[in-house]
FIMARPA-187355 format. One line per field, with one value per atom (N, C-alpha, C): residue number from 1; atom name; x, y, z; residue in three letters. Coordinates in steps of 0.2 Angstrom, whole numbers, plus 2048, in hexadecimal, padded with zeros to 3 digits. Example, Ala and Ser with C-alpha at 12.3 -4.5 7.8 and 13.67 -1.06 7.14 Angstrom:
BEGIN
n: c(1 / 1 / 1 / 2 / 2 / 2)
atom: c(N / CA / C / N / CA / C)
east: c(842 / 83E / 842 / 840 / 844 / 840)
north: c(7E4 / 7EA / 7F0 / 7F5 / 7FB / 800)
up: c(827 / 827 / 827 / 823 / 824 / 827)
res: c(ALA / ALA / ALA / SER / SER / SER)
// end
This chain:
BEGIN
n: c(1 / 1 / 1 / 2 / 2 / 2 / 3 / 3 / 3 / 4 / 4 / 4 / 5 / 5 / 5 / 6 / 6 / 6 / 7 / 7 / 7 / 8 / 8 / 8 / 9 / 9 / 9 / 10 / 10 / 10 / 11 / 11 / 11 / 12 / 12 / 12 / 13 / 13 / 13 / 14 / 14 / 14 / 15 / 15 / 15 / 16 / 16 / 16 / 17 / 17 / 17 / 18 / 18 / 18 / 19 / 19 / 19 / 20 / 20 / 20 / 21 / 21 / 21 / 22 / 22 / 22 / 23 / 23 / 23 / 24 / 24 / 24 / 25 / 25 / 25 / 26 / 26 / 26 / 27 / 27 / 27 / 28 / 28 / 28 / 29 / 29 / 29 / 30 / 30 / 30 / 31 / 31 / 31 / 32 / 32 / 32 / 33 / 33 / 33 / 34 / 34 / 34 / 35 / 35 / 35 / 36 / 36 / 36 / 37 / 37 / 37 / 38 / 38 / 38 / 39 / 39 / 39 / 40 / 40 / 40 / 41 / 41 / 41 / 42 / 42 / 42 / 43 / 43 / 43 / 44 / 44 / 44 / 45 / 45 / 45 / 46 / 46 / 46 / 47 / 47 / 47 / 48 / 48 / 48 / 49 / 49 / 49 / 50 / 50 / 50 / 51 / 51 / 51 / 52 / 52 / 52 / 53 / 53 / 53 / 54 / 54 / 54 / 55 / 55 / 55 / 56 / 56 / 56 / 57 / 57 / 57 / 58 / 58 / 58 / 59 / 59 / 59 / 60 / 60 / 60 / 61 / 61 / 61 / 62 / 62 / 62 / 63 / 63 / 63 / 64 / 64 / 64 / 65 / 65 / 65 / 66 / 66 / 66 / 67 / 67 / 67 / 68 / 68 / 68 / 69 / 69 / 69 / 70 / 70 / 70 / 71 / 71 / 71 / 72 / 72 / 72 / 73 / 73 / 73 / 74 / 74 / 74 / 75 / 75 / 75 / 76 / 76 / 76 / 77 / 77 / 77 / 78 / 78 / 78 / 79 / 79 / 79 / 80 / 80 / 80 / 81 / 81 / 81 / 82 / 82 / 82 / 83 / 83 / 83 / 84 / 84 / 84 / 85 / 85 / 85 / 86 / 86 / 86 / 87 / 87 / 87 / 88 / 88 / 88 / 89 / 89 / 89 / 90 / 90 / 90 / 91 / 91 / 91 / 92 / 92 / 92 / 93 / 93 / 93 / 94 / 94 / 94 / 95 / 95 / 95 / 96 / 96 / 96 / 97 / 97 / 97 / 98 / 98 / 98 / 99 / 99 / 99 / 100 / 100 / 100 / 101 / 101 / 101 / 102 / 102 / 102)
atom: c(N / CA / C / N / CA / C / N / CA / C / N / CA / C / N / CA / C / N / CA / C / N / CA / C / N / CA / C / N / CA / C / N / CA / C / N / CA / C / N / CA / C / N / CA / C / N / CA / C / N / CA / C / N / CA / C / N / CA / C / N / CA / C / N / CA / C / N / CA / C / N / CA / C / N / CA / C / N / CA / C / N / CA / C / N / CA / C / N / CA / C / N / CA / C / N / CA / C / N / CA / C / N / CA / C / N / CA / C / N / CA / C / N / CA / C / N / CA / C / N / CA / C / N / CA / C / N / CA / C / N / CA / C / N / CA / C / N / CA / C / N / CA / C / N / CA / C / N / CA / C / N / CA / C / N / CA / C / N / CA / C / N / CA / C / N / CA / C / N / CA / C / N / CA / C / N / CA / C / N / CA / C / N / CA / C / N / CA / C / N / CA / C / N / CA / C / N / CA / C / N / CA / C / N / CA / C / N / CA / C / N / CA / C / N / CA / C / N / CA / C / N / CA / C / N / CA / C / N / CA / C / N / CA / C / N / CA / C / N / CA / C / N / CA / C / N / CA / C / N / CA / C / N / CA / C / N / CA / C / N / CA / C / N / CA / C / N / CA / C / N / CA / C / N / CA / C / N / CA / C / N / CA / C / N / CA / C / N / CA / C / N / CA / C / N / CA / C / N / CA / C / N / CA / C / N / CA / C / N / CA / C / N / CA / C / N / CA / C / N / CA / C / N / CA / C / N / CA / C / N / CA / C / N / CA / C / N / CA / C / N / CA / C / N / CA / C / N / CA / C / N / CA / C / N / CA / C)
east: c(0AD / 0B0 / 0AD / 0AE / 0AC / 0A6 / 09F / 09A / 09A / 09E / 09F / 09F / 0A1 / 0A1 / 09A / 097 / 08F / 08C / 08E / 08C / 08C / 089 / 08B / 08E / 090 / 092 / 08D / 087 / 083 / 082 / 083 / 082 / 089 / 08F / 094 / 093 / 092 / 090 / 08C / 088 / 083 / 086 / 089 / 08F / 095 / 097 / 09D / 099 / 094 / 091 / 08E / 08E / 08D / 092 / 097 / 09F / 0A0 / 09F / 0A3 / 09D / 097 / 095 / 095 / 098 / 09A / 0A2 / 0A6 / 0AB / 0AF / 0B3 / 0B6 / 0BC / 0BF / 0C2 / 0C8 / 0CB / 0D2 / 0CF / 0C8 / 0C6 / 0C8 / 0C8 / 0CB / 0C5 / 0C4 / 0BF / 0C5 / 0C4 / 0C6 / 0C2 / 0C3 / 0BF / 0C2 / 0BD / 0C0 / 0BC / 0BD / 0B8 / 0BA / 0B7 / 0B6 / 0B8 / 0BE / 0C1 / 0C0 / 0BC / 0BA / 0C0 / 0C5 / 0CB / 0CE / 0CD / 0D1 / 0CA / 0C6 / 0BF / 0C1 / 0C5 / 0C6 / 0CD / 0D2 / 0DA / 0DC / 0D9 / 0DA / 0D5 / 0D0 / 0CB / 0CD / 0CF / 0CF / 0D5 / 0DB / 0E3 / 0E3 / 0DF / 0DE / 0D9 / 0D5 / 0D0 / 0CB / 0C8 / 0C3 / 0BE / 0BF / 0B8 / 0B3 / 0B2 / 0AC / 0A7 / 0A9 / 0A6 / 0A2 / 0A5 / 0A1 / 09E / 09E / 09A / 093 / 095 / 08C / 08B / 08D / 087 / 084 / 089 / 085 / 07E / 07E / 078 / 074 / 075 / 071 / 06F / 071 / 06F / 069 / 06D / 068 / 061 / 062 / 05A / 056 / 05A / 057 / 05A / 05A / 05F / 05E / 058 / 056 / 05C / 060 / 063 / 06A / 06B / 070 / 074 / 06D / 06F / 073 / 073 / 075 / 07D / 07E / 084 / 08A / 091 / 094 / 094 / 097 / 096 / 09F / 0A0 / 0A6 / 0A6 / 0AB / 0AC / 0B2 / 0B3 / 0BB / 0BE / 0C4 / 0C8 / 0C6 / 0C6 / 0C4 / 0BE / 0BA / 0B3 / 0B0 / 0B4 / 0B2 / 0B7 / 0BE / 0C3 / 0BC / 0BA / 0B7 / 0B1 / 0AB / 0A7 / 0A9 / 0AE / 0B3 / 0B4 / 0B6 / 0BA / 0B4 / 0AE / 0A8 / 0A5 / 0A5 / 0A2 / 0A7 / 0AE / 0B2 / 0BA / 0BA / 0BF / 0C4 / 0CB / 0D0 / 0D5 / 0D5 / 0D8 / 0DE / 0E2 / 0E8 / 0ED / 0E9 / 0ED / 0E9 / 0EE / 0E9 / 0EE / 0EA / 0EE / 0EA / 0E9 / 0E6 / 0DF / 0DA / 0D4 / 0D2 / 0D7 / 0D5 / 0D7 / 0D2 / 0D6 / 0D3 / 0D8 / 0D5 / 0D4 / 0CF / 0CE / 0CD / 0CF / 0D0 / 0CC / 0C8 / 0C3 / 0C6 / 0C5 / 0C9 / 0C5)
north: c(0AD / 0AD / 0B5 / 0BB / 0C0 / 0C2 / 0BE / 0BD / 0BE / 0BA / 0B9 / 0BF / 0C4 / 0CA / 0CE / 0C9 / 0CA / 0C7 / 0C2 / 0BC / 0BE / 0BD / 0BE / 0B7 / 0B5 / 0AF / 0AA / 0AA / 0A6 / 0A1 / 0A7 / 0A5 / 0A1 / 0A4 / 09F / 098 / 097 / 091 / 08C / 08F / 08B / 088 / 08D / 08C / 088 / 088 / 084 / 07D / 07D / 074 / 073 / 077 / 075 / 072 / 076 / 075 / 06F / 06D / 068 / 060 / 061 / 05D / 05C / 061 / 060 / 05F / 060 / 05F / 058 / 057 / 050 / 053 / 04D / 04E / 051 / 058 / 05A / 05F / 060 / 064 / 06D / 073 / 078 / 07E / 083 / 088 / 08D / 094 / 099 / 09F / 0A3 / 0A8 / 0AF / 0B4 / 0B9 / 0BE / 0C1 / 0C3 / 0CC / 0CD / 0D4 / 0D5 / 0D5 / 0D5 / 0DA / 0D9 / 0DE / 0E2 / 0DE / 0E1 / 0E6 / 0E6 / 0EB / 0F0 / 0F1 / 0F2 / 0FB / 0FD / 105 / 105 / 102 / 102 / 103 / 0FE / 0FF / 104 / 105 / 109 / 10F / 112 / 11A / 11B / 116 / 117 / 118 / 115 / 116 / 11C / 11E / 123 / 121 / 11A / 116 / 115 / 119 / 117 / 119 / 11C / 11E / 118 / 111 / 10C / 10A / 10C / 10B / 10F / 116 / 11A / 11A / 118 / 118 / 113 / 10C / 108 / 108 / 10D / 10D / 111 / 117 / 11A / 115 / 112 / 10D / 109 / 107 / 103 / 107 / 10D / 112 / 113 / 113 / 116 / 10E / 107 / 103 / 0FC / 0FB / 0F5 / 0F0 / 0ED / 0E7 / 0E7 / 0ED / 0EE / 0E9 / 0E9 / 0E5 / 0E0 / 0DD / 0D6 / 0D5 / 0DC / 0DB / 0E1 / 0E3 / 0E7 / 0E2 / 0E6 / 0E2 / 0E0 / 0D9 / 0D7 / 0D6 / 0D9 / 0D9 / 0D3 / 0CE / 0C9 / 0CA / 0C4 / 0C3 / 0BC / 0BC / 0B5 / 0AE / 0B3 / 0AD / 0AA / 0AE / 0AB / 0A8 / 0AA / 0A5 / 09F / 09E / 099 / 094 / 097 / 092 / 08F / 091 / 08F / 08A / 08C / 087 / 081 / 082 / 07C / 077 / 07B / 077 / 071 / 075 / 072 / 06D / 06C / 066 / 069 / 071 / 073 / 074 / 075 / 078 / 07D / 083 / 088 / 087 / 088 / 084 / 08C / 092 / 097 / 09E / 0A3 / 0A9 / 0AE / 0B2 / 0B8 / 0BE / 0C2 / 0C7 / 0C6 / 0C8 / 0C7 / 0C0 / 0BB / 0B5 / 0B2 / 0AB / 0A5 / 09E / 09A / 093 / 08F / 08B / 085 / 07E / 079 / 073 / 06E / 06A / 067 / 060 / 05F / 05A / 053)
up: c(0CB / 0D2 / 0D4 / 0CF / 0D3 / 0D6 / 0D4 / 0D9 / 0E0 / 0E2 / 0EA / 0ED / 0EB / 0EF / 0F0 / 0EF / 0EE / 0F3 / 0F6 / 0F9 / 101 / 106 / 10D / 110 / 115 / 117 / 117 / 119 / 118 / 112 / 10C / 105 / 103 / 106 / 105 / 108 / 10D / 112 / 10C / 10A / 104 / 0FF / 0FD / 0F6 / 0F8 / 0FD / 0FD / 101 / 103 / 102 / 0FB / 0F6 / 0F0 / 0ED / 0EE / 0EB / 0ED / 0F3 / 0F6 / 0F2 / 0F0 / 0EE / 0E7 / 0E2 / 0DD / 0DA / 0DF / 0DD / 0E1 / 0DC / 0DD / 0E2 / 0E8 / 0EC / 0E9 / 0EC / 0E8 / 0E4 / 0E1 / 0DF / 0E3 / 0DE / 0E1 / 0DE / 0E3 / 0E5 / 0E5 / 0E0 / 0E2 / 0E3 / 0E9 / 0EA / 0EC / 0E8 / 0E8 / 0EC / 0F3 / 0F6 / 0F9 / 0FB / 0FD / 105 / 107 / 10D / 112 / 117 / 11A / 11F / 120 / 123 / 11F / 117 / 113 / 111 / 115 / 113 / 112 / 118 / 11A / 117 / 11B / 11A / 111 / 10D / 106 / 102 / 104 / 100 / 100 / 109 / 10B / 109 / 109 / 106 / 0FE / 0FA / 0F4 / 0F1 / 0F4 / 0F4 / 0F1 / 0F0 / 0EF / 0F3 / 0F9 / 0FE / 0FB / 0F6 / 0F2 / 0F0 / 0F0 / 0F0 / 0F6 / 0FC / 102 / 103 / 104 / 104 / 100 / 0F8 / 0F5 / 0F7 / 0F8 / 0FB / 102 / 105 / 10D / 10A / 105 / 104 / 102 / 0FD / 0FA / 100 / 104 / 109 / 10E / 10E / 113 / 112 / 10A / 106 / 107 / 105 / 106 / 108 / 10E / 111 / 10D / 10B / 105 / 0FF / 0FF / 0F8 / 0FB / 100 / 101 / 0FE / 0FC / 0FA / 0F4 / 0F0 / 0EB / 0EA / 0EE / 0F0 / 0F3 / 0F2 / 0F5 / 0FD / 0FE / 104 / 106 / 10C / 10F / 115 / 114 / 117 / 119 / 11C / 11F / 11E / 11B / 119 / 120 / 126 / 12C / 12B / 129 / 128 / 122 / 11F / 117 / 116 / 11B / 11D / 122 / 126 / 12A / 126 / 124 / 121 / 11C / 117 / 112 / 115 / 11B / 120 / 121 / 126 / 127 / 121 / 11C / 115 / 110 / 114 / 113 / 10F / 10E / 10C / 10F / 10C / 110 / 10C / 10F / 10D / 10B / 104 / 100 / 0FE / 0FD / 0FC / 0FD / 0FF / 0FF / 0FD / 0F9 / 0F7 / 0F7 / 0FB / 0FC / 0FD / 0F8 / 0F9 / 0F6 / 0F2 / 0F0 / 0F3 / 0F4 / 0F9 / 0F3 / 0F4 / 0F0 / 0F5 / 0F3 / 0F7 / 0F6 / 0F8 / 0F5 / 0FA / 0F7 / 0F9 / 0FC / 102 / 105 / 105)
res: c(UNK / UNK / UNK / UNK / UNK / UNK / UNK / UNK / UNK / UNK / UNK / UNK / UNK / UNK / UNK / UNK / UNK / UNK / UNK / UNK / UNK / UNK / UNK / UNK / UNK / UNK / UNK / UNK / UNK / UNK / UNK / UNK / UNK / UNK / UNK / UNK / UNK / UNK / UNK / UNK / UNK / UNK / UNK / UNK / UNK / UNK / UNK / UNK / UNK / UNK / UNK / UNK / UNK / UNK / UNK / UNK / UNK / UNK / UNK / UNK / UNK / UNK / UNK / UNK / UNK / UNK / UNK / UNK / UNK / UNK / UNK / UNK / UNK / UNK / UNK / UNK / UNK / UNK / UNK / UNK / UNK / UNK / UNK / UNK / UNK / UNK / UNK / UNK / UNK / UNK / UNK / UNK / UNK / UNK / UNK / UNK / UNK / UNK / UNK / UNK / UNK / UNK / UNK / UNK / UNK / UNK / UNK / UNK / UNK / UNK / UNK / UNK / UNK / UNK / UNK / UNK / UNK / UNK / UNK / UNK / UNK / UNK / UNK / UNK / UNK / UNK / UNK / UNK / UNK / UNK / UNK / UNK / UNK / UNK / UNK / UNK / UNK / UNK / UNK / UNK / UNK / UNK / UNK / UNK / UNK / UNK / UNK / UNK / UNK / UNK / UNK / UNK / UNK / UNK / UNK / UNK / UNK / UNK / UNK / UNK / UNK / UNK / UNK / UNK / UNK / UNK / UNK / UNK / UNK / UNK / UNK / UNK / UNK / UNK / UNK / UNK / UNK / UNK / UNK / UNK / UNK / UNK / UNK / UNK / UNK / UNK / UNK / UNK / UNK / UNK / UNK / UNK / UNK / UNK / UNK / UNK / UNK / UNK / UNK / UNK / UNK / UNK / UNK / UNK / UNK / UNK / UNK / UNK / UNK / UNK / UNK / UNK / UNK / UNK / UNK / UNK / UNK / UNK / UNK / UNK / UNK / UNK / UNK / UNK / UNK / UNK / UNK / UNK / UNK / UNK / UNK / UNK / UNK / UNK / UNK / UNK / UNK / UNK / UNK / UNK / UNK / UNK / UNK / UNK / UNK / UNK / UNK / UNK / UNK / UNK / UNK / UNK / UNK / UNK / UNK / UNK / UNK / UNK / UNK / UNK / UNK / UNK / UNK / UNK / UNK / UNK / UNK / UNK / UNK / UNK / UNK / UNK / UNK / UNK / UNK / UNK / UNK / UNK / UNK / UNK / UNK / UNK / UNK / UNK / UNK / UNK / UNK / UNK / UNK / UNK / UNK / UNK / UNK / UNK / UNK / UNK / UNK / UNK / UNK / UNK / UNK / UNK / UNK / UNK / UNK / UNK)
// end
């Protein structure tokens, strides 16, 4: 589940297509993602913005390193790619979302 924080939205679309292939109708997928809407509000309010600054430094030194770093996404974007692949979001609590195959 935690690997999805390292995937961009294109990767997630591909994974949802695969989930649709292997899951029976009604099967569920749980996503834990790094929410870009919380990036600054949550990290800065809790003094944890060091992660973002550290990753910015890695990216500055080598943009190709971004593939292995945390990818901040949006619930809206993930929900849309899931919908396009045949899933419906049935639950969201913070940065965790549950999708059900239609």
